[in-house]
C-alpha positions, 0 to 999 in steps of 0.5 A: 910868534903868535898868541891869544889873550883876554883883553882885560889881562893884557890891559892890566899888564900893560897898565903897569908896564907903561908907567915903568917904561922910559920914553925920554931915554936916549935908549929908544928900546926903553920905551918898549915892553918886551913880550915873550910868549912861552911854550907853557901858555904864558905871556911874560911882559917886561919893562924898565927905565934902568932904575925900575924893572918890572916883569909880569906873567899872565896866562895866554893861549900860545900858538907859536912861542916867540918875543916882540918889543913894542912901544908900550904906551902906543900899544896900551892906548889901543888895547884900552879902547878895545872890547873885553874879548880875546885879542890875537897878536902875531909877529911879522917880518922886521919886528912888526906885529899884527893885533886882531880883535873881531874884524879890527886889525892893527899893525905896530912897528917894533924894535929888535928884542935883543936890544932890550937890557937884561933885568935884575932877577933876584935869584939867590936872594932870601925873600921874606914874606910881608903883609902887602897892606901893611907895606902899602900903608907905610908908603901911603903915610910917608911918600907925600913928604919926599923931596921933588928937588932932584938936586937933593939926592939924599932926600929924593927917597924914603928911608926904610929900616927893619930889624926883622920884627919892626919896620920904620919909614922916614921921609923929608923934603927939608920943610917937613918930616914924616916917620911911621913905625909898624910891627912888620916881619921883613928883611933885616937891614943893618943901616936901612935903605933909601928907596927912590920916590918913583920906586915908591910909587911903583911899589904902591901900584903893585901892592894896591893889586894884592890882597895877601902877602908879598915877598921882599928881598934886598941886595946891595943895589936893589929892593925886590918885591915879588908876587905869584906872577910879578917881580918888581925891582927898584934900584936904591939911592946910594946916598946917606939919609940925613940924621932925622932923629936930630930933627924931631923935637925931644920935648914940648912946652905946649900940647894941643888936642884937636878933632882931626876932621875939624882941623883939616876942614879949617885948614883947607878953607884957609889954604884957599885964601892963603898966598899961592906960593907959600900957603902960609897961615897964621896959627894962634893958640889961646885958652881952649881955642885955636885961631887960623888966619889966612891973609892974601893981599890979592884975595882977602882975609879968612879968620876961623876959630875952633875949640881945642883942648889947651890951657897953656900960654898964648902962641902965635906961629906961621905954617904952610897949610898944605903941609899940615893938611897932608900930615893930618890926612895920613892919620886915621884917629879922630883926635890928634896932638899938636906939640909946640915949643916956641914960635920959631920951632917945629910943630909935631903932629901925632895921633891920640892913642893911635899908631906910632906915627908923627909928622914934623912941620917947620914954621914959616915967618909971618 
């Protein structure tokens, strides 16, 4: 095997592959990138952790077709330090490889390519064209509230629902919930699918590189994202997502309208003074004003007041400042609504005259 490739193209492929590969697995080959040089002038790079699989094709000048399996993080670390000029890689005996650029030479110890697992390929599935930026926006607005508690498997992913014309993503960690619905032509999903947290991150990385449409398909076990040169598959979480509609309050007694940027600013300052573990702040509603207080015995007290549109009854409640900030940062409109029922009920955050987005933040005792 021998081929020559531009440093920037190889680095781009390895940058994605090294985030998918699994160096902690009991299968050492999963820490490798499978590099296949083909007769038609392509280098096909594949990586997997058995849950996520990535295959990307990049142009290369192939002198001798063949296949290598090399440690992807080690190879990526070297390639990113090299100048932007052609790199030549040649297969040696016993699965070793030689990398040459200019007057520099590196040798890498590889593994048996035959040990690399077969990857899902999506052949035979009906792919649907989807606007990449719309899908990336849905992920960006919901991924932050996915649970990181590995014991709560049914919360370790985002619920994706689609009727072919409208799509909804929902995520929750038990303390807050985010729901975002947009017009989207996509695959029809009868009961929705749950895409795991790491899979969402990898989907976002691919979508960030694409300006146009992508293709999406789903089978019983995987969701597939396809572009002209890349195929990403993510194994779905085979669990039941909690009945999220029961968590969203159907009505409210108090509605606050505030400037989003101003509210985010005071919450960020309050978070600095709030207790580190809980980030609890005291929120008090009064006529045309909202008062935020953060009280930390080890740091001091911060009390801030902003003007709001509100003329209802007084309300005092506690919330995690970080949770409110993350919901507000996912909203693009200048003004937001904060809906409250009682002191021990959730706060529902919505944009004013904006997209169909909402965030539910559970209260904290103060």
